[in-house]
N, C-alpha and C positions, 0 to 999 in steps of 0.2 A: 877796658878803657884805661889809658895812661893818665898820669897826674896832669899832663899838659891839656888833656881833653876834659877833665873834670871841672865842673863849676866851682868857684871858690866861695866858701862861707867864711866871713871874718867875724869872729866873736870877740868883743872887747869887754873888759871889766867895767868900765864906765862909772867908777866910784866917784865920791864927792871930792876927793883930794885932787891936787894939781895934776898928778900923773894919771889918775882915773879919767879926768876930764880930757886929758891929752889923748888917751886911747879913743875916746868918742870922737874928738875932732879929727884925728888922723883917719879913722874909719869912715866918717862922713865925707871927708875930703876925697879919699881914694875912691869911694863909691861914686861920687860925682865926676871926678876926673878920669876914672878908668872903669867905666861900667862893663867893658868887655872883660877886664881882668877880675874884678870883684863882682860876683853875681848877687851876693847878699851880705849885708852888715847887720849883725844883731848885737844890741847892747844888753849885757847881762842884767842890768838893773831895770830894763824896760821890756821884759819878756811878756808876750801876750798869751802864751801857752807854755806848758812845761818844757824844759830844755830838751828832754828826751824826744819830744815831738818836733822840736825845731832842727835838730841835728840829723842830717841824712848821711847814709853810708856812701852815696854816690857823689858827695861833695868833698872837695879838698878843704879840710878844716884848719884854719889859722886862728890860734888863740893868742890874744894880746893882753897881758897884764901890765898895769902901770908900775907896780912895785913888787917887792919881795913877799907881800902878803899872799900873792898868787890866788886871788879870789876866783878868777875865771877858770884857772887850771884845777883848782879844788872841786869846783862844780862839775867840770867835765870828767874828772876822775871819779866822782861820786856816781855818775851814770855809766861808768865803765867804758868810756870812749877815750881814744888816744888821738890827740891832734896830729896832723901831718906836719905842722910847723908851730913852734911855740916861742913867743917873744916876751921879754920883760923889759919895759922901757928903761928902768933905772940901770939895767945891765948893758944898755946901748948908749950910755953917756948922758942920759937925761937925769937931771938932779930934781929930786922931789922937794917942792917948796910950799908945803902946807896947802892952803886954799888960794894961792895966788893965781892970777890969770895965766892961761896958756899962751905962749908966744908962737908966732908964725914959723920961726926958724925951728922950733921944737916939733911942730906939726910936720914940717918938711923932713926933718931928720928921721922921725919915726915912720913916716910914710915911705921913705926910701928903704928903710930896714925891712918893712913889710913887703915891698915890691921885690927886693933881693931874695927874701925867703921864698916867696911864691915862685919866682923864676928859677930858683935853685942855682 
């Protein structure tokens, strides 16, 4: 099965900071707008079962962290998985602003980065 045929699992850090909330908003937006592209969106802070059970080998795994703390990447590393794509929002031009509200233009910017990574 090629990467193009694998269902896409989007794992977002979804922390309490501005950039963490941005990853959640971008993931939710993409899942609604592009259900054929994004088969599942999981928020790291809202797991219903252990991460090991949530991540499947037959899915294309995209991990999105909001900032350099790399919470989602650390959790994936801890279970011995390697994401197919990895994104840090602050390395994509997003400025971390404490607990301010996420802006629509930021959701759009991060969503476009995620789409580009998936489509390669």
